[in-house]
C-alpha positions in Angstrom: 4.7 -44.2 -11.1 6.0 -40.8 -11.9 3.4 -38.1 -11.4 4.5 -35.0 -13.7 1.4 -32.9 -12.4 3.1 -29.1 -12.9 3.6 -30.1 -16.7 1.6 -27.9 -18.8 -0.9 -29.8 -21.2 1.6 -29.0 -24.3 4.6 -29.7 -22.9 6.1 -33.3 -23.7 7.9 -36.3 -21.5 11.2 -35.1 -22.3 14.7 -36.6 -21.1 14.8 -35.3 -17.8 11.3 -36.5 -17.0 11.8 -40.3 -18.3 15.3 -40.1 -16.5 13.8 -40.0 -13.6 11.0 -42.7 -14.3 13.7 -45.0 -15.2 15.8 -44.3 -11.8 12.6 -45.3 -10.0 11.9 -48.2 -12.2 16.0 -49.7 -11.2 15.0 -48.7 -7.6 11.9 -50.7 -8.1 13.7 -53.6 -9.6 16.4 -53.9 -6.9 14.0 -53.7 -4.4 11.5 -56.4 -5.8 13.4 -58.4 -8.0 10.7 -61.1 -9.0 7.9 -58.6 -9.3 6.2 -57.8 -12.8 6.2 -53.9 -13.1 5.2 -51.5 -15.9 6.6 -47.8 -15.7 4.0 -45.5 -15.9 4.4 -41.7 -15.5 1.0 -39.4 -14.9 0.8 -36.6 -16.9 -1.5 -34.4 -18.7 -0.9 -35.3 -22.4 0.7 -38.8 -23.3 3.9 -37.4 -25.7 7.2 -37.7 -25.9 10.0 -35.5 -27.2 12.3 -36.9 -30.1 15.1 -37.7 -28.3 13.7 -40.4 -26.1 12.6 -43.9 -27.0 9.9 -45.0 -25.0 9.5 -49.1 -24.8 7.5 -50.5 -22.0 6.4 -47.4 -20.4 3.0 -46.2 -20.1 0.8 -42.7 -19.8 -1.7 -42.1 -16.7 -3.5 -39.2 -18.0 -4.9 -36.8 -15.7 -8.0 -37.5 -17.8 -7.9 -41.4 -17.3 -6.8 -40.6 -13.4 -10.2 -39.3 -13.1 -11.8 -42.0 -14.9 -9.9 -44.4 -12.2 -11.4 -42.1 -9.3 -14.7 -42.4 -10.6 -14.9 -46.3 -11.3 -13.0 -46.9 -8.1 -15.8 -44.8 -5.9 -18.7 -46.7 -7.9 -17.1 -50.1 -7.1 -17.1 -49.0 -3.3 -20.3 -47.2 -3.1 -21.9 -50.6 -4.6 -20.2 -52.7 -2.3 -20.6 -50.9 0.6 -24.3 -51.1 0.4 -24.4 -54.8 0.7 -25.1 -55.8 4.2 -25.1 -59.7 4.0 -22.8 -62.5 5.9 -19.0 -61.9 5.2 -19.3 -65.2 2.5 -21.8 -63.1 0.6 -19.8 -59.8 0.5 -17.1 -61.9 -0.9 -18.8 -63.4 -3.5 -20.6 -59.6 -4.4 -17.3 -58.2 -4.5 -15.9 -60.8 -6.8 -18.7 -60.4 -9.1 -18.6 -56.7 -8.8 -14.7 -57.3 -9.6 -15.7 -59.2 -12.7 -17.8 -56.6 -14.1 -15.4 -54.0 -13.7 -12.4 -52.5 -15.0 -10.3 -52.7 -11.6 -9.3 -56.0 -12.3 -5.6 -56.0 -13.0 -5.3 -56.5 -16.9 -8.5 -54.6 -17.5 -7.0 -52.0 -15.5 -3.7 -51.5 -17.4 -5.6 -51.9 -20.9 -8.5 -49.4 -19.7 -6.4 -46.7 -18.4 -3.1 -46.9 -19.1 -2.3 -45.3 -22.5 1.1 -45.6 -25.3 2.9 -42.6 -25.8 3.2 -40.6 -29.2 5.7 -38.2 -30.7 5.2 -34.5 -30.1 
């Protein structure tokens, strides 16, 4: 994940920004060779310049990041109100996860966005 928090809303992802992300991807692959990954750039707007070709990289916009925070907070608030046994808490947690967007595949589908050309 590369965060581009200082990018202005109208600025597109450029070659330098994308190069930083690709460098991080190479580091990740060298450190965790058997792990799956999705390159993610956190930025205000999911657009890229014509000069770069984006393949598997996804964007996490600030709006979607706020949605992750809201959904996570709601999940934990519901979980924290449960005061039964540990086994029942585990079952409750699993049910809450099943109905949330916080499961890995739903997380990817809900919060990550494809890039568009500027």
